[in-house]
N, C-alpha and C positions, 0 to 999 in steps of 0.2 A: 736531892730529889724529894718532891713533895709526897707525903704519905697519903694513901687513899683514905677519904673520909669514912668514918664508921658510925653506926647508929648506937644509941645507948645500950641496946642488948648485945652489942659486939658484932653484929652482922655488917658486912660491907654494903655501902650504899649502892654501888654499881650492881652487886648481886641481887639486891632487893628490887632495884628499879628495872632490871632487865626484863623480868616477866611482865611488869606493868607496861613497859614500852612495847613489848611484843603484842600484848593485848590491844593497845591503842592502835598499832599498826594493822592488826587483824580487823578491828572495827572500821578503820578508814578504808581498808581494802574491801570490806563487805559493803560499805556505802558506795564506793566507787563502782563495784560490780552490780549494784542495784539489788542486792540480795538483803533483805531485812535481817537485822541481828536477831530479833525475837519477834514473833508474830503476836500482835496485840489483839485482845478480844474485842468484841464490838462495843462493849461498854467502855473500855479504856479508850478506844478511838473516839467515841462520842464525847467523852469527858475532855480528851485532849483538844478536839476540834470544836468544842461548843461555841466558842466565839465566832468562828467562821460560819458555822451552821446557822447561828442566829442572824448573821448579816445577810446570808443568801435566802433565808426563809421567806421574806416578802416576795422576791422575784419567783421563787419556786411555787409559791401559792398562786400567783398570777398566772404562771405557765399551766399549772394543773387546772385551774378554773376555766381559762379561756382557750386552751389548746387541747387538753386531754379529756376533760369532762364532756365537751361537745362532740368528741368522737363517738360517744354512745348513740348519737343521733343517726349515725350511718345505718342503723337498723331499718330505716325507712326504705332502704334499697331493696329490702325483701317484702315490702308492703305496697299496697295501693294507697299511698298516704293522702290523708285530707287534712288540712289544718283545722277544719271545723270538728273533726272527730278526734284528732290527736293521735299520738303514737299507740296508746293503749287500745283504742277502738277501731283503728284502721285495719282492714282485712289483710291477711297475709297471702302473698302470691308466689312465694318461693323464689326461684331463679328466673322468673318470667322477664323481669326488667333487664337482666344481664343478657338474656337471649335476644331481647329487642335491640340492644346496643350493637351487636355484631351483624345485625341484618338491616340496620338503619343506614340509608345512603348518606344522609346528612352527617351522621357521626363519623362514618368512614371517611368522608370528605374532609372533616375537621381534623381527623388524625393525619391524613395525608398532608394537609396544609401545615400542621404543626411540626411534623417531621422535616418537611421541605424548608421551612423557615429556620428551624433549629440547625440543620445540617449546613445551610448556606451561611448562617451566622457563625457557626463553629469554624468554618473554613476561612471566612473573610473578616470576621470580627475578632475572634479570639487572639490571633497573632498580633493584632494592632497595638494593645497595651505593652506587649513584650518589646516590639520594635521602638515604640516611644521611649520606654525605659532605657533601652540601649543607647538611643540617640542622646537622650537628656543626660545620661550618666557620662557621656564623653565630653560634655560642656564643662570647662574648668572653672569658669567664673560662677561663684555661688549666687551672686546677685541676678545674673542672667538666667541661671537654672531655676531659681525660686520664682522669677517673674514668668517664665514659660510654663512652669508647673501650675502656677496659680490660674493662668489664662486657660490652660487646657482642661483642667478638672472643674472650672467654674460651671459649665453646663449641667453637671451632675446635680446641682442643686435646683435646677429648673424643673417644674412639673411637666408631665407629658402634654397637658393642655397648651402650655406655653411653647413646647417644642414643636407641636403640630402646627400651631398658629404661625410661628416663625417660618416653617417650611412652606406653609400656605402663602404667606406674603412674598416669598421668593420664587417658588416654583409653581404656584397655583395659576388658574387661567387668567387672572388679572394681576398676577405677581410681577416682580421686578424683572425677572428674566424674560417673560413674555412681552413686556413693554419695550424692552431694549431690542428684542427680535423684531417686533412689529415696526418700531421706528426705523430700523435698518433694512426693511424689506423682506425679512425672512417670515416663514410660516410659524405661527405660535404653536405651542403644545401645552397640555395640561398634565403635568406629572402626577399631580395628586388624585387625579381620577382615572388614571390609565391602569387597568388590571394587570397588563403585561409587565409593567415596571414596579409593581407593588412590592415585590420581594427585594429589589434593590433599594427602594425607598425606605422601607422599615429597617433594613440593615444599616443604611446610611444615618438614619436618625439614631439608632442604637450606638453606633460608633461615635457620633458627634456628642451625645449625651454622656456616655459612660466609659469611653476609652481612657480619658484622662484619669478618672477615678481608679480604674484597674491598674494604671501605670504606677500609682503610689505603692501598691503592694510589691511590685517587682523592684521598685527603687529601694524599698526597705530591705528586700533580700539582697540587693547588690551592695548595700552599705555594710553588710557583714563580711564581705570578701576582704581578706587580709591584703593591703596594698603591697606587701612584700612579694606576693605571688606575681603581680604585674611587673615589679621591678626585677625579679629574677628572670622572668620570661623575656624582658627587654634585653638583659645582659646575654641571655642565651641566643639572641637574634630573632625572636618571634615577632612578626609584624602584627598590626592591629587585628586582622581577621584570625590569626592564630590565637591571639589572647582572648578573643571573644569566643572561639570555638572550644578552647581547652580550659579556660578559667571561668568566664562569665556565664556561659550556658550551663555548664555543670552545677554552678552555684545556684542557678534559677531552676534547675530541674525538679527539686522537691516541691517548690511552690507551683510550678506549672502543672505537675501531676495532681497536686491537691485541688487547684482551681478547676482543672479539667474534670476531675471526679464530681466536684460540686456542680459544674456546669451540666454534666450528664444527668445528675439527680434532678436538675431543674430543666431538663430538655423539653418536657411536656408543657412547661409554663414559659411562654414566649412573649409575655408582655400584654396583659389583659387590657390595661387602660390605653395603651398605645394603639392596639388594634381595634378596640371598640369605638374609639374616637374617629377612626377612618373607615369603618365597616360600611357605612352608608354611602361613601363616595365611590368605592371601587366594587362593592357588592360582596355578598357572603361567599361567593364561589371561590375567591382567592384569599379572603381575610378571616374566614371562620376557622378558629382553632378550638381546642377542646374547652378552654376556659370560657370563651364566649358562647360556645355551644351549651355548656352547662347553665350559663346565666340565662340565655334566652329560653331554654327548655324549662328550667326550674322557676326562676323568678318571674319571667314575662309570660310564659305559656302556662305556668302552674302545674306542670308535670313534675312534681317534687321527687318522686321516687325514681323515675327515669334518670333524672339529672344527678341524683345521689349515686346511683349505680355507675354512671359514667365518671363521675368524680373519684369513686372508690377504685375503679379500674386504673385511672390515671395515677392515683397515689401508690397503688401496688406496683405498677410498672416502673414508676420513678424509684421506689425503694429497691427494686431488683437491680436497676441500672447502677445505683450507688453501691450496692453490696458487690456486684459483679466487677465494677471498675476498681473498687478498693481492693478486692482480691487480686486482680490483675496487677495493681501497683505493688502488692506484696511479693508477687512472682518476680517482678523486676528489681526488688530490693529496696523499695521506697516505703515510707511509713504510711502514706495515704491519709485518710480521714481519721482512722483509729487503728490500733494494732492490739490484738488480744494479748493480755499479759501471760 
């Protein structure tokens, strides 16, 4: 029988190593549970992370200069601002501009159009990338999958000017569709100038441009699913729809909820460039949204304070939507955009 090794002081090695092994296990268990072994001071954390802080400092400075410092200019919403007088000399009017917002018929019409377009796109556009990802994930050939993916998300890199031009050349009054209809004896129509079909038009443009790009996010989430789950479900007799319902969709649920929260936060921003390019063709009655309203009131008409108040209300409502949707995600057990530590 082999004798147990001993240290020079006569203590058993196993006796000495046992407390150390226990301490190592406790440290590993603490890290696994997410509980820090010892809370570091601010100075210690700065010293530990100084390299990362130096790397992120340029981007942080740019964000502060171009995103947070200009937020101080929102003070003009409480003034009768004139660029010739500046913020310091412009007279204060209190909440007058905010009172004007909720009594202005043009602003209320812009809010109605914004909510209508957002709701319509949330119903008919948001599920499209999910369905594309599910269909493409079922393609077994990597070459075919890569080719389809490249073709579908290519329009994302086109500008809105090009997108609107392509639709004009196809569905406009002198477009391809109308020429084919005329040559075959049918009555032509101009989809690009019809206010009644404008909602369908802008949603179709958004789907064609960005559905492929959104599909990539869901494909990335599907790549994390363990193939053994699908193999086990096949052995248990689950068909394709059962596998999608019980394996694929639960894997996509966190990503779906996260993107839905972000979409709600962006609900009052429905494509400034896309809509302003087509505003003249269909009229402001159906195409005016909050962003275009702020642009025409502030930049074009020169009513800076009224436009600033409208933009500020929009930002506050968007923030409330994000916080509310994130809280609702926590209620359903999802992480959402953030989770308080």
